[in-house]
C-alpha positions in Angstrom: -7.8 -4.7 9.1 -8.8 -6.9 12.0 -10.2 -4.3 14.2 -11.8 -1.0 12.9 -10.7 0.9 15.9 -11.3 4.5 14.8 -8.9 5.7 17.6 -6.2 3.3 16.9 -6.5 4.5 13.2 -5.8 8.0 14.2 -2.9 7.3 16.3 -1.2 5.2 13.7 -1.9 8.0 11.2 -0.3 10.6 13.2 2.6 8.1 13.5 3.1 7.3 10.2 2.6 11.0 8.7 6.1 12.2 9.8 7.7 9.2 8.7 5.9 9.4 5.3 6.6 12.9 4.4 10.1 12.6 5.3 10.6 9.8 2.8 8.5 11.9 0.4 10.7 15.0 0.6 14.1 12.7 0.4 12.6 11.2 -2.9 11.3 14.5 -4.1 13.6 14.9 -6.9 12.6 11.6 -8.5 8.9 12.0 -7.7 9.0 15.3 -9.2 10.9 13.9 -12.6 8.1 11.2 -13.0 5.3 14.0 -12.6 7.1 16.1 -15.0 6.8 13.4 -17.3 3.2 12.7 -16.6 2.7 16.8 -17.0 4.4 16.9 -20.4 1.8 14.4 -21.8 -1.2 16.8 -20.7 0.8 19.6 -22.1 1.7 18.3 -25.5 -2.3 16.7 -25.7 -3.7 20.1 -25.1 -1.3 22.6 -26.4 1.0 20.7 -28.7 4.4 22.4 -29.7 4.7 25.2 -27.3 7.4 23.1 -24.8 10.6 22.1 -26.2 11.8 20.5 -22.9 11.2 20.4 -19.1 14.3 20.7 -16.9 14.7 20.1 -13.2 17.9 22.3 -11.9 16.5 22.2 -8.4 13.0 21.9 -6.7 10.9 23.8 -9.5 10.3 22.6 -13.2 11.6 24.9 -15.7 9.3 24.7 -18.8 11.4 25.9 -21.9 8.8 27.1 -24.1 9.0 27.9 -28.0 7.5 31.3 -27.2 9.5 34.2 -28.0 10.4 37.0 -25.5 12.2 40.2 -25.5 15.9 39.4 -24.7 19.2 40.9 -25.0 19.8 42.9 -28.3 20.6 40.6 -31.0 19.8 37.4 -29.0 16.7 35.5 -29.0 15.1 34.3 -25.7 12.1 32.2 -25.2 9.7 32.1 -22.1 10.6 29.6 -19.3 7.9 29.5 -16.8 8.5 27.5 -13.5 6.2 25.5 -11.4 6.7 23.9 -8.2 5.8 20.2 -8.2 5.9 19.8 -4.4 2.8 21.3 -4.3 1.1 18.8 -6.3 2.9 15.6 -5.1 2.7 16.2 -1.2 -0.8 14.0 -1.6 1.5 10.6 -2.0 3.0 11.0 1.5 -0.6 11.5 2.9 -2.2 8.7 0.9 0.8 6.5 2.2 0.5 7.4 5.8 -3.5 6.6 5.5 -2.8 3.4 3.8 -0.4 2.2 6.3 -2.4 3.1 9.1 -5.3 1.0 7.9 -2.7 -1.9 7.1 -3.9 -1.8 3.2 -2.3 -4.1 0.7 0.7 -3.1 -0.9 -0.8 -3.2 -4.4 -3.5 -1.0 -3.3 -0.8 1.2 -2.0 1.1 1.0 -5.7 -2.2 1.5 -7.4 -3.3 4.8 -5.5 0.3 6.3 -5.8 0.1 5.7 -9.7 -3.2 7.4 -9.8 -2.1 10.4 -7.4 0.7 10.8 -10.2 -1.6 11.3 -12.9 -3.4 13.9 -10.7 -0.2 15.4 -9.9 0.8 15.7 -13.5 -2.6 17.3 -14.3 -1.9 19.9 -11.7 1.6 20.7 -12.8 0.4 20.9 -16.5 -2.3 23.2 -15.8 -0.4 25.4 -13.4 2.0 25.8 -16.4 -0.8 26.5 -18.9 -2.6 29.1 -16.8 0.8 30.9 -16.6 1.1 31.0 -20.4 -2.6 31.2 -21.3 -3.9 33.6 -18.6 -1.5 35.1 -16.1 1.1 36.3 -18.4 -1.5 38.5 -20.5 -3.4 37.9 -24.0 -0.2 38.7 -25.9 1.4 35.6 -24.6 -1.7 33.6 -25.0 -2.2 34.3 -28.5 1.1 33.4 -29.5 0.8 30.2 -27.5 -2.5 29.6 -29.4 -4.4 29.9 -26.1 -7.5 31.7 -27.0 -11.4 31.3 -26.5 -12.6 28.3 -25.3 -9.1 26.8 -24.6 -8.5 29.9 -21.9 -11.9 28.7 -20.1 -11.0 25.2 -20.0 -7.4 26.0 -18.6 -9.1 28.0 -15.9 -11.2 25.1 -14.8 -8.3 22.8 -15.2 -6.4 25.0 -13.0 -8.9 25.6 -10.0 -9.3 21.7 -10.3 -5.7 20.6 -10.2 -4.6 23.2 -7.5 -7.7 23.7 -5.3 -9.4 20.2 -5.5 -7.1 17.3 -6.5 -4.0 17.7 -4.2 -5.6 17.5 -0.8 -8.7 15.5 -1.9 -7.7 13.0 -4.3 -5.5 11.1 -1.8 -8.4 10.9 1.0 -10.8 10.0 -1.6 -8.8 7.2 -2.9 -8.1 6.1 0.6 -11.7 5.9 1.2 -12.3 4.0 -2.1 -9.8 1.0 -1.0 -10.9 1.1 2.5 -14.7 1.0 2.3 -15.0 -2.1 4.4 -12.7 -0.5 7.4 -15.1 2.6 7.2 -18.1 0.8 7.2 -17.0 -1.2 10.4 -15.6 1.9 12.1 -19.3 3.5 11.6 -21.0 0.6 12.6 -18.9 0.6 16.0 -19.6 4.3 16.6 -23.3 3.9 15.9 -23.3 0.6 18.1 -21.5 2.6 20.8 -23.6 5.5 20.7 -26.8 3.3 21.1 -25.1 1.3 24.1 -24.4 5.0 25.8 -28.2 5.8 24.9 -29.6 2.7 26.7 -27.4 2.9 29.7 -28.4 6.6 30.1 -32.1 5.5 29.9 -31.4 2.7 32.5 -29.7 5.3 35.1 -32.8 7.7 34.4 -35.0 5.0 35.1 -33.3 3.9 38.3 -33.5 7.7 39.6 -37.3 8.0 38.7 -37.8 4.5 41.0 -36.1 6.0 43.6 
């Protein structure tokens, strides 16, 4: 970026936000499918064998499990928790708006988006695991093999994936890719404050001399 103007950056960010969120929403079906593929890797790594498929009939992802539940008489039923992937992928739009506002390189945008997909997959996976291992009770957790330290780890992973990563990760990645811009903007802000201070001292000095 040629000039580290904080005001211009903020204006460009607000202009890019609706464009990026609109594009994210239009492509949300494909983004959610990619995030589901990443989530399946986390789930199979943490609790192998409990998910047979992940379906995407609408907005939400349906995790078809191997956990049997009470169904109609004479019919076997399996637990199918649902997770809303949009709650974990919206950071892509925020990250894209920030990167476009700072006129970052295209490879940085793609690299950051790829990392955000990993974080989104983490959040989706631990949302599902929290349903099975914590929210639905100890009987379901025991049948899924999620007991002891696994439940504690799921609780921690859920807190990270829900409360921290969706909103913080896009800003943190933008800051990593734009350290030079942040440094220049900070220096300009400080120099502007110093100039204002010196100007104030000169004005006070002139009043004193009068």
